[in-house]
LOVEXTOR-296510 format. One line per 8 residues: number of its first residue (from 1); their letters; for each residue x, y, z of N, C-alpha, C. Coordinates in Angstrom, 2 decimals, decimal comma, padded with zeros to 5 digits, always signed. Layout:
<rs>
NUM	a	X Y Z X Y Z X Y Z ~ ...
</rs>
This chain:
<rs>
1	veleapkt	-026,94 -084,01 -030,67 -026,70 -082,86 -029,58 -027,23 -081,55 -029,97 ~ -028,38 -081,35 -029,76 -029,15 -080,05 -029,95 -029,36 -079,45 -028,75 ~ -028,93 -078,06 -028,78 -029,22 -076,99 -027,74 -030,31 -075,90 -028,04 ~ -030,99 -075,57 -027,02 -031,55 -074,51 -027,22 -031,14 -073,24 -027,37 ~ -029,99 -072,86 -026,44 -029,13 -071,94 -026,76 -027,83 -072,15 -026,58 ~ -027,05 -071,07 -026,91 -025,65 -071,64 -026,79 -025,16 -071,33 -025,13 ~ -025,35 -072,52 -024,36 -025,29 -072,18 -022,61 -024,45 -073,40 -022,38 ~ -023,43 -072,82 -021,75 -022,80 -074,36 -021,12 -023,47 -074,93 -020,43
9	kllvgklk	-023,92 -074,61 -019,47 -024,59 -075,18 -018,28 -025,70 -076,16 -019,14 ~ -026,45 -076,10 -020,12 -026,96 -076,87 -020,59 -026,37 -078,30 -021,26 ~ -025,16 -077,69 -022,20 -024,07 -078,78 -022,60 -023,76 -079,84 -021,43 ~ -023,06 -079,43 -020,08 -022,88 -079,93 -019,11 -023,85 -081,00 -018,76 ~ -025,08 -080,46 -018,42 -026,16 -081,27 -018,16 -026,66 -082,77 -019,21 ~ -026,33 -082,35 -020,58 -026,38 -083,21 -021,47 -025,34 -084,13 -021,15 ~ -023,98 -083,85 -021,14 -023,09 -084,79 -020,90 -022,90 -085,48 -019,83 ~ -023,40 -084,94 -018,58 -023,43 -085,75 -017,33 -024,70 -087,09 -017,46
17	elgldnvl	-025,57 -086,55 -018,22 -026,64 -087,86 -018,96 -026,07 -089,02 -019,12 ~ -025,07 -088,55 -020,03 -024,76 -089,82 -020,81 -023,29 -090,16 -020,45 ~ -022,62 -089,50 -019,03 -021,69 -089,86 -018,13 -020,02 -089,85 -019,22 ~ -020,08 -088,53 -019,86 -019,10 -088,18 -020,43 -018,58 -086,89 -019,97 ~ -016,95 -086,95 -019,86 -016,29 -085,60 -019,69 -015,37 -085,16 -020,16 ~ -014,22 -086,42 -021,06 -013,22 -086,03 -021,48 -013,94 -086,28 -023,10 ~ -014,52 -085,52 -024,07 -015,11 -086,05 -025,22 -015,14 -085,36 -026,16 ~ -014,65 -085,92 -027,72 -014,77 -084,93 -028,58 -016,22 -085,21 -029,36
25	ivveafde	-016,90 -084,06 -029,74 -018,11 -084,37 -030,23 -017,85 -084,21 -031,63 ~ -018,39 -084,95 -032,68 -018,24 -084,92 -033,85 -019,73 -084,41 -034,60 ~ -019,57 -083,58 -035,40 -021,30 -083,35 -035,99 -020,93 -083,21 -037,53 ~ -021,98 -083,03 -038,30 -021,76 -083,20 -039,80 -021,47 -081,72 -040,36 ~ -022,14 -080,73 -039,35 -021,66 -079,20 -040,11 -021,36 -078,70 -038,62 ~ -020,68 -077,39 -038,75 -020,38 -076,49 -037,59 -021,86 -075,91 -037,19 ~ -021,66 -076,31 -035,90 -022,88 -076,11 -035,03 -022,76 -074,67 -034,37 ~ -023,00 -073,31 -034,38 -022,50 -072,57 -033,34 -022,86 -072,51 -032,13
33	klflaarn	-024,10 -072,86 -031,97 -024,56 -072,95 -030,41 -023,69 -073,93 -029,88 ~ -023,76 -075,22 -030,44 -022,52 -075,89 -029,60 -021,46 -075,81 -029,37 ~ -020,61 -075,38 -030,32 -019,63 -074,79 -030,48 -019,18 -073,62 -029,10 ~ -020,14 -073,01 -029,03 -020,16 -071,65 -027,98 -020,57 -072,34 -026,74 ~ -021,16 -073,68 -026,53 -021,35 -074,08 -025,28 -020,16 -074,84 -024,68 ~ -019,54 -075,49 -025,86 -018,37 -076,26 -025,44 -017,11 -075,68 -025,34 ~ -016,74 -074,36 -025,97 -015,46 -073,66 -025,75 -014,93 -073,37 -024,68 ~ -016,12 -073,59 -023,30 -015,36 -073,05 -021,87 -015,01 -074,36 -021,19
41	lpgvdvla	-015,49 -075,51 -022,05 -015,28 -076,59 -020,98 -014,15 -077,43 -021,39 ~ -013,10 -077,63 -020,19 -011,99 -078,30 -020,41 -012,31 -079,80 -020,69 ~ -011,47 -080,26 -021,85 -011,47 -081,81 -022,13 -012,60 -082,01 -022,96 ~ -013,45 -080,90 -023,47 -014,75 -081,03 -024,48 -014,19 -079,98 -025,67 ~ -014,41 -080,59 -026,99 -014,20 -080,24 -027,88 -015,39 -080,56 -028,99 ~ -015,61 -079,41 -030,12 -016,63 -080,04 -031,04 -015,80 -079,88 -032,43 ~ -015,94 -080,97 -033,41 -015,30 -080,93 -034,56 -016,33 -081,09 -035,57 ~ -016,42 -080,50 -036,85 -017,15 -081,27 -038,09 -016,43 -082,42 -038,40
49	aasldpls	-016,88 -083,42 -039,04 -016,62 -084,54 -039,73 -015,55 -084,29 -040,80 ~ -015,62 -083,25 -041,48 -014,58 -082,92 -042,49 -013,46 -082,70 -041,88 ~ -013,38 -082,01 -040,70 -011,99 -081,34 -039,89 -011,40 -082,57 -038,99 ~ -012,00 -083,66 -038,68 -011,56 -084,98 -038,00 -010,09 -085,21 -038,33 ~ -009,42 -085,60 -037,32 -007,81 -085,95 -037,60 -007,57 -086,87 -036,39 ~ -006,41 -087,46 -036,68 -006,19 -088,51 -035,74 -005,88 -087,80 -034,62 ~ -004,82 -086,65 -034,45 -004,67 -086,31 -033,24 -005,85 -085,60 -032,17 ~ -007,06 -085,34 -032,83 -007,83 -084,85 -031,97 -008,85 -086,08 -031,51
57	larhdkvl	-008,70 -087,19 -032,26 -009,25 -088,39 -031,90 -008,55 -089,00 -030,41 ~ -006,96 -088,86 -030,69 -006,01 -089,24 -029,41 -006,23 -088,44 -028,18 ~ -006,75 -087,23 -028,37 -006,64 -086,24 -027,33 -007,93 -086,39 -026,16 ~ -008,74 -087,38 -026,59 -009,97 -087,83 -025,79 -010,23 -088,93 -025,43 ~ -010,84 -089,26 -024,23 -011,08 -090,51 -023,80 -012,23 -091,07 -024,75 ~ -013,03 -090,30 -025,06 -014,19 -090,82 -025,71 -014,73 -089,91 -027,02 ~ -015,68 -090,35 -027,83 -016,33 -089,70 -029,12 -017,52 -089,68 -029,28 ~ -018,38 -088,61 -029,50 -019,83 -088,49 -029,29 -020,11 -088,27 -030,76
65	atvgalkl	-020,63 -088,85 -031,85 -020,91 -088,52 -033,17 -022,30 -088,61 -033,66 ~ -022,78 -087,61 -034,24 -024,17 -087,58 -035,01 -023,89 -088,59 -035,93 ~ -025,33 -089,15 -036,37 -025,60 -089,90 -037,22 -025,07 -089,35 -038,64 ~ -025,37 -088,15 -038,93 -025,03 -087,44 -039,99 -023,41 -087,70 -040,38 ~ -022,66 -087,30 -038,99 -021,25 -087,31 -039,36 -020,69 -088,58 -039,36 ~ -021,48 -089,66 -038,76 -020,81 -090,96 -039,14 -021,15 -091,14 -040,41 ~ -022,03 -090,81 -041,19 -022,47 -091,31 -042,64 -021,02 -090,60 -043,34 ~ -020,90 -089,29 -042,98 -020,00 -088,47 -043,50 -018,43 -089,09 -043,49
73	leerla	-018,16 -089,81 -042,28 -016,90 -090,43 -042,18 -017,05 -091,75 -042,92 ~ -017,94 -092,41 -043,20 -017,95 -093,39 -043,58 -017,71 -093,47 -045,22 ~ -018,47 -092,46 -045,78 -018,09 -092,09 -047,31 -016,98 -091,61 -047,35 ~ -016,05 -090,96 -046,55 -015,01 -090,67 -046,74 -013,74 -091,79 -046,60 ~ -014,14 -092,61 -045,85 -013,25 -093,87 -045,60 -013,56 -094,68 -046,76 ~ -014,49 -094,86 -047,29 -014,71 -096,10 -048,41 -013,83 -095,89 -049,45
</rs>
């Protein structure tokens, strides 16, 4: 999930394309643009893979993760 600018409107458009509203976005490293765009959206949170916890997963209906974040989680759980 890459944004050209930290605009909430851009993120809302991308999430609507994917049909997501109550979603946890997991990224491999902190992305300031994505974090700033998501902070005003209720039900949308952004976390780095290293900060992922069960409570964050339970709060959201869906999880959107980058490929890099999934690789970090696989290594962490192996």
